[in-house]
FILUM-265835 format. One record per residue (C-alpha): x negated, y, z negated. Coordinates in steps of 0.25 Angstrom, whole numbers, plus 5000, padded with zeros to 4 digits. Example, Ala and Ser with C-alpha at 12.3 -4.5 7.8 and 13.67 -1.06 7.14 Angstrom:
2
495149824969 494549964971 
//
This chain:
310
575643915470 575543945456 575043875445 576343785441 576543745455 575043705455 575243615443 576443565447 575743515460 574843455453 575843365444 576443315457 575043275461 574643215449 576043135448 575943085462 577043145469 576043145482 575743025482 576542955489 576643045499 575043025499 574942875501 575842875512 574542955519 573642835513 573142735521 573642585518 572642515509 572742365506 572742295492 571442255489 570842145496 570042035489 569141955497 569041815492 568841715502 567641655507 567141675522 566641555528 565241555533 563941475535 563341535525 563841505510 565041595507 564941695497 566141745489 566241905492 566742005480 568042065481 568242165489 569342295484 569642395492 570342505483 571442575486 571342725488 571742845478 572642925485 573043005475 571743045468 571343105482 572543165485 572543245470 571343285475 571543335488 572843415482 572043475470 570743515481 571943565489 572643665479 571343715472 570843755487 572243815489 572043885476 570743935478 571044005493 572344075486 571344135475 570344195484 571344255493 571944315481 570544365476 570044425490 571444495491 571244555475 569844595479 570344665493 571544725485 570444775475 569444845485 570644915493 571044955477 569644995475 569545085489 570745165485 570445195470 569645345470 568845405460 568945555460 567845615453 567545765448 566345815445 566345925432 565746045435 564246065434 564245905434 563645805443 564345675446 563645545452 564445435457 563945295461 565045225474 565445095474 564545075486 563345135477 563345255483 563045385475 563745505474 563245645466 564345745464 564245885462 564845965452 566345995456 566345885464 567545785466 567245655474 568145525476 567745385479 568245255479 568145125468 567645055481 567345065496 567945005507 567344905516 567044975527 566845125521 566445205510 567345345506 567345455496 567845575494 567045715491 568145795487 567545915482 566045955479 564845915483 564245765483 562745685487 563045545493 562045435491 562645335500 562545185498 562045125514 563245035517 563345025531 564544945534 565245075523 565045215529 565245315516 566045425520 566145565509 567545635513 567645785510 568545875515 568445865529 567245805531 566845655527 565345615527 564945475531 563645395528 563045255526 561845265518 561545405516 561545545506 562145655509 562945765503 564445825505 565145945500 566445975500 567046095496 568546075502 569046215495 568146295503 568146215516 566546185514 565946025515 564646015517 563745865520 562245865518 561545735522 560145685515 560045555519 560545435531 561645495540 563045545538 564245585547 565145675545 566645675550 567845775548 569245755546 569345885558 569945835571 568545845581 567345855572 566245765576 565545675567 564245745562 563345655558 562045725549 560545665546 559645705534 559445855531 560945895538 562145955532 563645995536 564346085533 565846125535 566746255531 568046245535 568146165550 566646225553 565546135550 563946165553 562946045554 561446105549 560246055540 559946075526 558446005526 557645965536 557145835538 556145765529 556545885519 557845815513 557745815499 558545715493 559845755487 560145755473 561545815467 561145875452 562245965451 561646105456 562246195463 561146225474 561246335486 560146365497 560646455506 561846415505 563246485510 564046555501 565246485504 564646355502 563946395490 565346445485 566146325488 564946235480 565146315468 566646305468 566446155469 565346135457 565946205449 567546175452 567946325455 568546405465 567746505472 568546595482 567746675492 568146705508 567046635517 567046745526 566446825516 565546745513 564746705525 563346735527 562946715513 562146615506 561646575494 560546515487 560446455473 560546335462 561446335451 561746215441 562846225429 562946375430 564146455428 565046475441 565046625437 563546635437 563346555451 564346635458 563746755453 562446715458 562646665471 563546805475 562646915468 561746875480 562646905490 563247025482 564546935480 565646955470 566546855463 567746865454 568246755444 569746685447 570446595439 569946475448 568546525451 567946655458 568146735471 567046785477 567146915485 566246995494 
//
């Protein structure tokens, strides 16, 4: 019922259009009776005051009832409309994703809708929704490295999707690395627990405890330890490239992501090589030269990056 129809309805009520039907439903009431006769008794007779029985005002009661009924109906319709609007808006917010690309040499910190905090390293690409669903929290590390500090919510697990892996937690801190171009992914757990799944068939979910990591190159994965219990340091991402006896393949993949360039190399030729070093905002050519010099490897410049040669 729109506003015009509602006004017309109240006008009918005011003009008494409903009174005749309503009066038929009202019980008959006799005209006022005046008691004026004296009743004989042994004691002196006392004249009683006239008693008047008022007529019931049905019209006023009916009008009030109609107004209350209409008001209640409008309130119900408004409530349903509001709830429908809120549900539609929530679904819309869950489907709107923001994509963040971190400039070379920078670090970006993002606070999500659930108050979880994500710190992204140089060259990383990350997607997240404006609002999470009622039963889960899903984000996507498209490329690069991110440190995740997850707000606790036992009813909504938090999942980071990378190239082939998914890392799920409730209240935890961990890093996820995704270098899709080099088929390399890595998860390190600092606090809490995570479960790692995969798109691959036959992949049994893995659980990590603090100090453990999982690395996957291509279809082959390895679960290992990066720190002993009690020696795990709280992680902070400050934009530094740090390698501690890291395989050369992984180091080059991280460098390519960090500087957003392409590095071409043969994984088989680099097997067995490991490097250590710490770099921050240094020219990519200097970083590559320093790392390759130790193993007497060469490289040459190409338009999109560098080629590494044995």
